[in-house]
LOBAMAR-31444 format. One record per residue: residue number from 1; residue in three letters; x, y, z of N, C-alpha, C in turn. Coordinates in Angstrom, 2 decimals. Layout:
! residues N
   gunu   fike    n_east   n_north      n_up   ca_east   ca_north     ca_up    c_east   c_north      c_up
    NUM    ala         X         Y         Z         X          Y         Z         X         Y         Z
...
This chain:
! residues 173
   gunu   fike    n_east   n_north      n_up   ca_east   ca_north     ca_up    c_east   c_north      c_up
      1    unk     -6.72     41.96    -90.14     -7.63      41.47    -89.10     -7.75     40.09    -89.23
      2    unk     -7.56     39.28    -88.18     -7.52      37.83    -88.17     -8.90     37.29    -87.96
      3    unk     -9.34     36.30    -88.68    -10.61      35.75    -88.70    -10.69     34.78    -87.44
      4    unk    -11.73     34.93    -86.65    -11.89      34.18    -85.45    -12.44     32.75    -85.75
      5    unk    -11.77     31.73    -85.37    -12.14      30.37    -85.56    -13.30     29.96    -84.73
      6    unk    -14.22     29.22    -85.30    -15.44      28.78    -84.55    -15.00     27.78    -83.38
      7    unk    -16.00     27.54    -82.56    -15.76      26.64    -81.39    -15.59     25.14    -81.96
      8    unk    -14.50     24.58    -81.55    -14.16      23.26    -82.12    -13.32     22.57    -81.03
      9    unk    -13.44     21.28    -80.99    -12.58      20.54    -80.06    -13.37     20.31    -78.82
     10    unk    -12.71     19.40    -77.94    -13.32      19.03    -76.69    -12.98     20.13    -75.71
     11    unk    -14.00     20.94    -75.52    -13.90      22.06    -74.56    -15.28     22.53    -74.20
     12    unk    -15.43     23.46    -73.46    -16.79      23.91    -72.98    -17.55     22.81    -72.37
     13    unk    -18.89     22.73    -72.76    -19.81      21.75    -72.19    -19.36     20.33    -72.58
     14    unk    -18.50     20.14    -73.55    -18.00      18.81    -73.86    -17.24     18.22    -72.86
     15    unk    -16.67     18.98    -72.01    -15.86      18.54    -70.75    -16.82     17.71    -69.96
     16    unk    -17.96     18.15    -69.75    -18.93      17.40    -68.98    -19.29     16.05    -69.66
     17    unk    -19.43     16.08    -70.96    -19.75      14.89    -71.68    -18.54     13.87    -71.63
     18    unk    -17.28     14.43    -71.80    -16.11      13.68    -71.52    -16.08     12.92    -70.18
     19    unk    -16.35     13.71    -69.18    -16.49      13.06    -67.82    -17.39     11.90    -67.83
     20    unk    -18.56     12.19    -68.33    -19.60      11.15    -68.37    -19.22      9.93    -69.23
     21    unk    -18.58     10.11    -70.28    -18.15       9.15    -71.21    -17.17      8.24    -70.43
     22    unk    -16.23      8.81    -69.67    -15.27       8.13    -68.92    -15.86      7.27    -67.75
     23    unk    -16.74      7.91    -66.98    -17.32       7.40    -65.77    -18.30      6.25    -66.04
     24    unk    -19.22      6.59    -67.15    -20.35       5.66    -67.26    -20.04      4.22    -67.34
     25    unk    -19.07      3.77    -68.19    -18.86       2.32    -68.19    -18.28      1.77    -66.84
     26    unk    -17.46      2.51    -66.21    -16.90       2.15    -64.95    -18.10      2.02    -63.95
     27    unk    -18.94      3.03    -63.92    -20.08       3.00    -62.86    -20.98      1.89    -63.23
     28    unk    -21.19      1.56    -64.48    -22.18       0.44    -64.85    -21.53     -0.95    -64.44
     29    unk    -20.26     -1.09    -64.65    -19.51      -2.33    -64.23    -19.61     -2.44    -62.64
     30    unk    -19.34     -1.36    -61.92    -19.39      -1.41    -60.55    -20.81     -1.76    -60.04
     31    unk    -21.82     -1.32    -60.63    -23.20      -1.55    -60.20    -23.77     -2.82    -60.69
     32    unk    -23.25     -3.39    -61.79    -23.77      -4.71    -62.30    -23.09     -5.96    -61.63
     33    unk    -21.87     -5.97    -61.42    -21.24      -7.13    -60.81    -21.83     -7.52    -59.44
     34    unk    -22.13     -6.55    -58.54    -22.65      -7.03    -57.27    -24.15     -7.57    -57.37
     35    unk    -24.75     -7.27    -58.45    -26.20      -7.77    -58.59    -26.19     -9.11    -59.32
     36    unk    -25.47     -9.26    -60.32    -25.60     -10.59    -61.11    -24.64    -11.52    -60.75
     37    unk    -23.45    -11.32    -60.20    -22.50     -12.28    -59.84    -23.05    -13.19    -58.74
     38    unk    -23.66    -12.64    -57.55    -24.20     -13.56    -56.62    -25.39    -14.36    -57.21
     39    unk    -26.25    -13.82    -58.03    -27.38     -14.55    -58.58    -26.86    -15.82    -59.31
     40    unk    -25.74    -15.58    -60.02    -25.25     -16.76    -60.81    -24.34    -17.71    -59.95
     41    unk    -23.82    -17.30    -58.82    -22.92     -18.11    -58.10    -23.44    -18.64    -56.72
     42    unk    -24.46    -18.15    -56.20    -24.86     -18.61    -54.88    -26.11    -19.45    -54.80
     43    unk    -26.55    -19.84    -55.92    -27.72     -20.71    -55.97    -29.01    -20.04    -56.21
     44    unk    -29.02    -18.73    -56.34    -30.22     -17.89    -56.47    -30.81    -18.31    -57.89
     45    unk    -29.99    -18.37    -58.86    -30.45     -18.74    -60.13    -31.33    -19.93    -60.19
     46    unk    -30.78    -21.07    -59.43    -31.60     -22.21    -59.45    -32.87    -22.04    -58.65
     47    unk    -32.92    -21.26    -57.58    -34.11     -21.05    -56.85    -35.12    -20.33    -57.62
     48    unk    -34.73    -19.38    -58.43    -35.76     -18.60    -59.26    -36.13    -19.25    -60.53
     49    unk    -35.34    -20.20    -61.03    -35.62     -20.79    -62.33    -35.97    -22.32    -62.36
     50    unk    -35.91    -22.88    -61.28    -36.30     -24.32    -61.18    -37.77    -24.53    -60.81
     51    unk    -38.56    -25.17    -61.61    -39.98     -25.37    -61.27    -40.07    -26.25    -60.01
     52    unk    -41.04    -25.68    -59.09    -41.22     -26.32    -57.86    -40.68    -25.71    -56.65
     53    unk    -39.63    -24.80    -57.03    -39.06     -24.04    -55.83    -39.98    -22.91    -55.42
     54    unk    -39.81    -22.44    -54.24    -40.64     -21.34    -53.67    -40.78    -20.09    -54.44
     55    unk    -39.58    -19.74    -55.07    -39.65     -18.46    -55.81    -39.60    -18.60    -57.30
     56    unk    -39.89    -19.77    -57.80    -39.94     -19.97    -59.20    -41.00    -19.19    -59.97
     57    unk    -40.58    -18.67    -61.09    -41.53     -18.03    -62.03    -40.84    -18.33    -63.38
     58    unk    -41.68    -18.64    -64.33    -41.16     -19.07    -65.75    -40.45    -17.93    -66.41
     59    unk    -40.74    -16.76    -65.94    -40.05     -15.57    -66.64    -38.77    -15.10    -66.04
     60    unk    -38.44    -15.61    -64.84    -37.23     -15.29    -64.19    -36.02    -15.49    -65.10
     61    unk    -35.86    -16.73    -65.65    -34.72     -17.00    -66.51    -34.62    -16.11    -67.69
     62    unk    -35.70    -15.90    -68.46    -35.55     -14.97    -69.64    -35.24    -13.53    -69.21
     63    unk    -35.85    -13.15    -68.12    -35.71     -11.78    -67.72    -34.27    -11.52    -67.29
     64    unk    -33.74    -12.43    -66.52    -32.32     -12.30    -66.05    -31.36    -12.33    -67.20
     65    unk    -31.57    -13.34    -68.09    -30.77     -13.39    -69.32    -30.75    -12.13    -70.07
     66    unk    -32.04    -11.56    -70.25    -32.13     -10.34    -70.97    -31.39     -9.18    -70.35
     67    unk    -31.58     -9.04    -69.00    -30.93      -8.07    -68.27    -29.39     -8.11    -68.37
     68    unk    -28.87     -9.34    -68.15    -27.44      -9.63    -68.29    -26.87     -9.23    -69.64
     69    unk    -27.61     -9.73    -70.68    -27.07      -9.36    -71.98    -27.22     -7.97    -72.32
     70    unk    -28.28     -7.30    -71.93    -28.51      -5.89    -72.14    -27.33     -5.05    -71.39
     71    unk    -27.03     -5.43    -70.22    -26.05      -4.64    -69.43    -24.62     -4.93    -70.01
     72    unk    -24.36     -6.11    -70.37    -23.06      -6.39    -71.01    -22.77     -5.72    -72.30
     73    unk    -23.87     -5.63    -73.13    -23.91      -4.85    -74.32    -23.81     -3.44    -74.10
     74    unk    -24.40     -2.92    -73.15    -24.40      -1.51    -72.85    -22.97     -1.12    -72.43
     75    unk    -22.28     -2.03    -71.65    -20.88      -1.74    -71.16    -20.00     -1.71    -72.40
     76    unk    -20.16     -2.63    -73.37    -19.40      -2.63    -74.56    -19.64     -1.32    -75.40
     77    unk    -20.86     -1.00    -75.56    -21.28       0.16    -76.34    -20.72      1.43    -75.68
     78    unk    -20.64      1.48    -74.35    -20.18       2.62    -73.66    -18.62      2.80    -73.95
     79    unk    -17.96      1.58    -73.86    -16.53       1.77    -74.23    -16.27      2.14    -75.63
     80    unk    -17.20      1.73    -76.61    -17.06       2.17    -77.92    -17.43      3.65    -78.14
     81    unk    -18.31      4.08    -77.34    -18.70       5.46    -77.41    -17.56      6.36    -76.77
     82    unk    -16.84      5.86    -75.81    -15.83       6.55    -75.36    -14.64      6.64    -76.48
     83    unk    -14.44      5.59    -77.09    -13.47       5.57    -78.25    -13.83      6.49    -79.26
     84    unk    -15.18      6.61    -79.71    -15.66       7.50    -80.66    -15.52      8.91    -80.21
     85    unk    -15.78      9.23    -79.00    -15.69      10.58    -78.39    -14.18     11.03    -78.49
     86    unk    -13.26     10.35    -77.93    -11.90      10.74    -77.90    -11.21     10.76    -79.27
     87    unk    -11.75      9.85    -80.09    -11.15      10.04    -81.53    -11.90     10.99    -82.39
     88    unk    -12.91     11.66    -81.80    -13.67      12.69    -82.47    -14.40     12.24    -83.71
     89    unk    -14.79     11.01    -83.72    -15.45      10.41    -84.78    -16.83     10.88    -85.03
     90    unk    -17.24     11.05    -86.29    -18.49      11.65    -86.62    -19.70     10.73    -86.10
     91    unk    -19.51      9.63    -85.85    -20.60       8.73    -85.31    -20.84      8.90    -83.84
     92    unk    -20.01      9.59    -83.09    -20.19       9.76    -81.68    -21.64     10.30    -81.32
     93    unk    -22.05     11.44    -81.98    -23.42      11.91    -81.51    -24.50     10.97    -81.86
     94    unk    -24.43     10.18    -82.91    -25.41       9.21    -83.19    -25.50      8.15    -82.19
     95    unk    -24.36      7.54    -81.83    -24.22       6.43    -80.83    -24.70      7.02    -79.45
     96    unk    -24.21      8.13    -79.12    -24.62       8.79    -77.84    -26.14      8.92    -77.72
     97    unk    -26.76      9.51    -78.78    -28.19       9.64    -78.79    -28.86      8.35    -78.68
     98    unk    -28.49      7.39    -79.60    -28.99       6.01    -79.61    -29.06      5.36    -78.32
     99    unk    -27.82      5.37    -77.59    -27.82       4.64    -76.34    -28.67      5.46    -75.26
    100    unk    -28.73      6.70    -75.30    -29.54       7.50    -74.40    -31.12      7.09    -74.67
    101    unk    -31.57      6.97    -75.81    -32.90       6.68    -76.09    -33.17      5.20    -75.79
    102    unk    -32.26      4.28    -76.02    -32.44       2.94    -75.68    -32.59      2.82    -74.08
    103    unk    -31.76      3.52    -73.38    -31.84       3.51    -71.96    -33.11      4.03    -71.42
    104    unk    -33.64      5.08    -72.03    -34.96       5.64    -71.61    -36.15      4.53    -71.75
    105    unk    -35.96      3.82    -72.88    -37.02       2.74    -73.13    -36.78      1.47    -72.26
    106    unk    -35.58      1.19    -72.10    -35.28      -0.07    -71.41    -35.72      0.03    -69.82
    107    unk    -35.51      1.09    -69.19    -35.85       1.11    -67.72    -37.18      0.84    -67.43
    108    unk    -38.17      1.55    -68.09    -39.54       1.21    -67.78    -39.96     -0.28    -68.33
    109    unk    -39.41     -0.71    -69.42    -39.65      -2.00    -69.97    -39.22     -3.06    -68.87
    110    unk    -38.07     -2.89    -68.38    -37.51      -3.89    -67.41    -38.34     -3.84    -66.17
    111    unk    -38.72     -2.63    -65.74    -39.58      -2.51    -64.58    -40.93     -3.16    -64.71
    112    unk    -41.43     -3.03    -65.97    -42.66      -3.67    -66.23    -42.63     -5.24    -66.19
    113    unk    -41.53     -5.76    -66.75    -41.32      -7.11    -66.77    -41.17     -7.64    -65.35
    114    unk    -40.46     -7.00    -64.48    -40.31      -7.38    -63.13    -41.62     -7.34    -62.43
    115    unk    -42.50     -6.39    -62.74    -43.77      -6.24    -62.16    -44.71     -7.52    -62.45
    116    unk    -44.51     -7.96    -63.72    -45.26      -9.23    -64.13    -44.89    -10.28    -63.24
    117    unk    -43.59    -10.43    -62.82    -43.07     -11.55    -62.05    -43.45    -11.33    -60.55
    118    unk    -43.28    -10.04    -60.11    -43.54      -9.76    -58.72    -44.68     -8.66    -58.63
    119    unk    -46.05     -9.05    -58.81    -47.03      -8.10    -58.94    -47.22     -7.24    -57.61
    120    unk    -46.83     -7.82    -56.45    -47.10      -7.04    -55.25    -46.15     -5.96    -55.06
    121    unk    -45.02     -5.84    -55.72    -44.07      -4.84    -55.61    -44.35     -3.66    -56.54
    122    unk    -44.00     -2.40    -55.99    -44.24      -1.26    -56.97    -43.46     -1.37    -58.20
    123    unk    -44.05     -0.94    -59.39    -43.21      -1.00    -60.57    -41.97     -0.15    -60.57
    124    unk    -41.99      0.95    -59.98    -40.81       1.84    -59.82    -40.43      1.98    -58.34
    125    unk    -39.44      1.30    -57.89    -38.89       1.47    -56.65    -38.05      2.78    -56.70
    126    unk    -37.54      3.25    -55.61    -36.78       4.47    -55.61    -35.67      4.49    -56.50
    127    unk    -34.90      3.32    -56.57    -33.58       3.33    -57.40    -34.07      3.33    -58.84
    128    unk    -35.03      2.62    -59.24    -35.51       2.56    -60.68    -36.05      3.92    -61.03
    129    unk    -36.81      4.52    -60.28    -37.39       5.82    -60.58    -36.19      6.79    -60.74
    130    unk    -35.34      6.86    -59.80    -34.11       7.70    -59.96    -33.43      7.57    -61.21
    131    unk    -33.11      6.19    -61.55    -32.49       5.91    -62.78    -33.22      6.40    -64.01
    132    unk    -34.51      6.26    -63.97    -35.44       6.66    -65.10    -35.42      8.16    -65.25
    133    unk    -35.61      8.92    -64.12    -35.64      10.35    -64.17    -34.31     10.87    -64.66
    134    unk    -33.13     10.29    -64.22    -31.81      10.63    -64.60    -31.70     10.48    -66.09
    135    unk    -32.17      9.29    -66.66    -32.10       9.09    -68.06    -32.84     10.13    -68.93
    136    unk    -34.10     10.33    -68.40    -34.99      11.26    -69.19    -34.38     12.67    -69.14
    137    unk    -33.95     13.15    -68.06    -33.34      14.42    -67.89    -32.06     14.52    -68.70
    138    unk    -31.20     13.48    -68.68    -30.06      13.45    -69.45    -30.43     13.60    -70.97
    139    unk    -31.43     12.84    -71.37    -31.90      12.98    -72.72    -32.43     14.33    -73.19
    140    unk    -33.17     14.81    -72.32    -33.71      16.17    -72.59    -32.68     17.32    -72.69
    141    unk    -31.58     17.09    -72.02    -30.55      18.06    -72.08    -29.57     17.78    -73.23
    142    unk    -29.03     16.55    -73.27    -27.91      16.15    -74.20    -28.40     15.83    -75.59
    143    unk    -29.54     15.30    -75.81    -29.93      15.04    -77.24    -30.06     16.26    -78.01
    144    unk    -30.68     17.38    -77.61    -30.68      18.58    -78.34    -29.39     19.16    -78.64
    145    unk    -28.43     19.09    -77.56    -27.03      19.62    -77.63    -26.31     18.86    -78.79
    146    unk    -26.46     17.44    -78.74    -25.79      16.74    -79.80    -26.35     17.00    -81.13
    147    unk    -27.67     17.46    -81.30    -28.18      17.64    -82.61    -27.91     19.12    -83.09
    148    unk    -27.87     20.04    -82.16    -27.89      21.42    -82.59    -26.58     22.13    -82.32
    149    unk    -25.69     21.70    -81.47    -24.46      22.41    -81.13    -23.51     22.55    -82.27
    150    unk    -23.06     23.80    -82.51    -22.00      24.04    -83.43    -20.67     23.31    -83.03
    151    unk    -20.44     23.37    -81.77    -19.20      22.68    -81.30    -19.13     21.20    -81.63
    152    unk    -20.32     20.56    -81.42    -20.49      19.15    -81.73    -20.30     18.89    -83.19
    153    unk    -20.89     19.75    -84.02    -20.78      19.66    -85.44    -19.32     19.89    -85.89
    154    unk    -18.64     20.70    -85.33    -17.27      21.06    -85.68    -16.23     20.07    -85.16
    155    unk    -16.53     19.40    -84.03    -15.58      18.60    -83.30    -15.60     17.12    -83.93
    156    unk    -16.83     16.62    -84.01    -16.89      15.16    -84.37    -17.01     15.04    -85.89
    157    unk    -15.87     15.10    -86.60    -15.90      15.17    -88.00    -14.94     14.05    -88.62
    158    unk    -14.17     13.43    -87.82    -13.22      12.35    -88.26    -13.95     11.12    -88.94
    159    unk    -13.39     10.59    -89.92    -13.91       9.30    -90.50    -15.18      9.54    -91.24
    160    unk    -15.62     10.84    -91.40    -16.83      10.97    -92.10    -16.69     10.72    -93.54
    161    unk    -17.68      9.96    -94.07    -17.53       9.60    -95.43    -17.65     10.78    -96.49
    162    unk    -16.89     10.72    -97.50    -16.91      11.87    -98.41    -18.15     11.74    -99.26
    163    unk    -18.88     12.81    -99.35    -20.16      12.73   -100.13    -19.77     13.24   -101.48
    164    unk    -19.92     12.34   -102.48    -19.59      12.70   -103.82    -20.69     13.41   -104.51
    165    unk    -20.36     14.38   -105.27    -21.31      15.21   -105.90    -21.45     14.59   -107.33
    166    unk    -22.60     14.25   -107.70    -22.74      13.56   -109.08    -23.23     14.70   -110.03
    167    unk    -22.37     14.79   -111.07    -22.77      15.87   -112.05    -23.78     15.29   -113.04
    168    unk    -24.76     16.04   -113.24    -25.78      15.55   -114.33    -25.41     16.28   -115.51
    169    unk    -25.11     15.56   -116.47    -24.81      16.20   -117.80    -26.10     16.25   -118.68
    170    unk    -26.29     17.41   -119.30    -27.30      17.43   -120.26    -27.07     16.77   -121.49
    171    unk    -28.08     16.14   -121.98    -27.85      15.53   -123.30    -29.26     15.63   -124.02
    172    unk    -29.18     15.61   -125.29    -30.36      15.83   -126.15    -30.65     14.52   -126.93
    173    unk    -31.80     14.20   -127.05    -32.22      12.95   -127.81    -32.40     13.27   -129.17
């Protein structure tokens, strides 16, 4: 009788993760360029960050720089996560969980900072609320899967450091 091998490899629910890993950096690039490119190229930056202009606020510059750096970093990390996923590296679940948690924290933090600058606007507009709900639901579903799934544990094993067992020898004084 042949022994049945456990679930291993990119299959089952990991197909959904693979789709997300491929689409996420592309989707983020497509959504970030139309927002930040005009701000930096059409004079909006100067209007928001120059003292004395109608829309000046001292926090616009730091906020926009923070958002741009965060989004560029997120794009790079998403490409790295895709590499980890398809190379079946043991670090994939850790990076995936880490980025998910960072995103869940970043969205309300960013909304709060915008609320400081624009106090008359709601903290969560429809798009921000939708992104936040999506991030939380994604975390509620995929973090437990990454931590508990036998398939994840069996698939993402490449480049795992070898744990040496240290033998303790008895000796007498």
